[in-house]
N, C-alpha and C positions, 0 to 999 in steps of 0.2 A: 537364282543366286549366282549364276555363272559370271555375271558382270562383276560381282564382288570378288569372286575367286580370281578373276583376271586382274582386277585392280590390286589386290593384295600381293599377287605373284609378281607384279612389276617391281616390288621393292624387297621381297623376302621369299625364300624358297618354301613351298608347300608340297607335301607328298600326296599320293593318291588318297590315302585315308583322311588326311586333313581336308582335302577338297570335298570328299564324300560327306564328311560330317558337317561342313559348312552348307552344302547343298541340301542336307536333310534337316536343317533348322526349321522349326515350325514358323511359318510366316503368314501374315495376312496382307493381301495386296490392296492398295488404295490408289485411285486415280484422282489427282488434285489439279485444279485450275491454276493458271498464273495468278500470282500474288497471294494465294492461300498460305496461311501459316502452317508450318509443320511443327514448330516449337515456338512458344512465346516466352519472352524474358519473364523471369520470376516463377514460371511453372516448375513443378516437380515431376520431371519425366520418369516414368517407370518402363519406358519402351526405348528401343533402339530403332533407327531407321536407315535403310539403304536405298539410295536413289537408283532406280533401274531404268528409267526413261525420262527424258526431259532434263531441265536444268534448275538448280536452286541456288540460293545465296544466303549467307549469314549477314546480319546487319545489327547495328546499334543506333539508337535514337538519342539525340542530344536533348537538353532541357527544353529547347524551343521547337522540338519536333523535327529537326533536320535529320536526315538519314545518311549514314555512312555504311556502304557495303564493305565488309571486311574479308570476305572470301567467296569464291564461286565453287559450286559443286557440279560435276558432270556425271553421266550415267556410270554406275559402278561404285560411286563414292559412298562410304558410310557417312551419315550426316552427324557430325560432331560426336566422335567417340568419347569425348570427355564425360558424357552422361552415363557411361558405364560405371563411373566411380563417383561423380559429383551429383548431388541431390537437387540442386536448384539451377535452373537455366540462367546464365548471366547475359545472354543475348538471344535474339530471335533468328529463326530460319524460315524463309519464305520460298515458295516456288517462283522461279524466274519465268518459266514457261509451263504450259500444261505438261504433266508427266505422271509417272507411276513411282510409288515408293513401296518397299517391302517393310512391314512392321514386325518387329521381333521383340518378344518379352525380354527385358534386360537380364533377368535371372537365367534365361536360356543361353544368352551370350556368355555370361559369367561362368556358367557350368562348362560350356565348350572350351573356354580359355583354360580352365583347370584341367580338363581331360586331354587337351591337345596343346601342349606348350608352344609348338611351332605356330599355331594360329594366334595364340596370345602374343608371341614375338612379332608376327606380321602386323597385328593390330597396333602394337606399340610403335613399330617402325612407321606405320602410317600416321600415327599421332605426331611423331617427331617430324615427319615430312610436312604435316600441316603447320607446325610451329615454324619450320624453316620458311615456308611460303608466307606466313604472316610477317616474319621479319623482312622479307623482300618487299612486301606491300608497304610496310612502314617507310622503307627507303624510297620506294617509288613515289609515294604521296608527299613525303617530307623533303626530298632532296633533288628529285629529277624534274626537269622542266616539262611543260605541258605536252610538247611533241614527243619527248622521250618516254614519258610515262604512258602515253596512249599507245605508242609502238610496243612498249614492253608488255602491256596487258594483252594486246593482240598476239604477240609471240607466245606468251605463256599459255593462252587458251589453245593456240595451235599445237604446241608441244604436248599438252596434256591430252587433247583429243586424238592426236596421232598415236600416242602411246596406248590409248584405249581402242584404237582401230575404228575411230568414229570420224574419219576425215577422208576426203578424196586426195588425189595426188598433189593438188596445188592449193587447196583452201577448204573453207567450211562455212556453214550458215551461222552467222553471228546471232546468238540468242538474245542479245541485249539491245534495247532501244538506246538512243542517245541520252535519254534521261537517266537510265540505269547506269550507263557508262559514266555519266557525270557523278553519280553517287559513289561509284567505285574509285574514280580518279581524283575526286576533290576539285572538280572543275564545274563550270556552268555548262548547260546543254549547248549553248551557243558556242562556247569555246571548244567543246568536244567536236562539234560539227566542223569548225575551222581546222582542227587538227587532222580529222579524217580527210578533209578536202586537200590539205597540204600534203599528206602522205600519198594521196592519189595523184595529185599534180606532179609529184616527184617520181612517179612510176613505181613506188614501193608497194602499193596495194592497188587492186582494182575491185570495183564493187558493182554488182548487179542485184539491186534490191538489198536483201540481207546477206547475199553471198559475198564473202571476202576471199579474194585470191591473192597470192603472194608471188608476183613475177620476179621479185628480187629479194628473196628471203634473207640472204646473207647481209645485204645492205640494210634491210629492215631491222635485222637483229643487231647490227652495229649501231644504228640510230637509236634503237630502244635500249642500249646498254644491257642486252639480254644474254645471260649465261645460264644455261639450263641446269647447272650443278645443284642449285638450291631445290630443284624438284625431286632429286634423288630417284630418278627413273632409269631403269636398266634398258634404255632404248636410245636409238639415234633419232635426231630430228629429221626434217625433210631432207631427202637425198638430193633434191634439185637445188641448184643455185642460180642466181641471176647474173 
């Protein structure tokens, strides 16, 4: 549970006893393959989940079966804290890659929140940050052009991975296929491919298979209209500039 403690500590202070009690939560570990459902819409979850390895995403389906990815989860993320209080899932969560989740009985989390108010505060702040990210995603899909929204998503993922200490000095392994990117960006896979090639041709990113590097981070951030304020992370972005 150390990844969860680090995640929560990025946005709210926790003392040694808070961290100890989080670490002592009874958990069951599961390894899930890519595309496996963690939560399905309309289920009544009695469990809480923390992603400890790999990547996951939240999604909604339209009436014709089209999928819209509405959030990404990285290691250390609690997977939709809404279900600590809400009794019916209003969307689904799937694994983006193969990964591990810690499964916690919901009542255990609720008892911890009552016993340690600082933990409850940290979880509440995390939920508010998720809402902030959702607002930014609405703007990204609704108002930014294809190149800007692609750059913005790459910047967001880089900033979050860096805060979680899951990135090297200049880049990261992109966990999303072009099809998954298209579901997150509201574009076709062909259009996503064009946007990635355009960013690469302009020297804003470089790619080796799934590895994305950022030789001109500040320019990419400008192109992506990216301001990390909405992430509410107490950390700096990449120290290098292009």
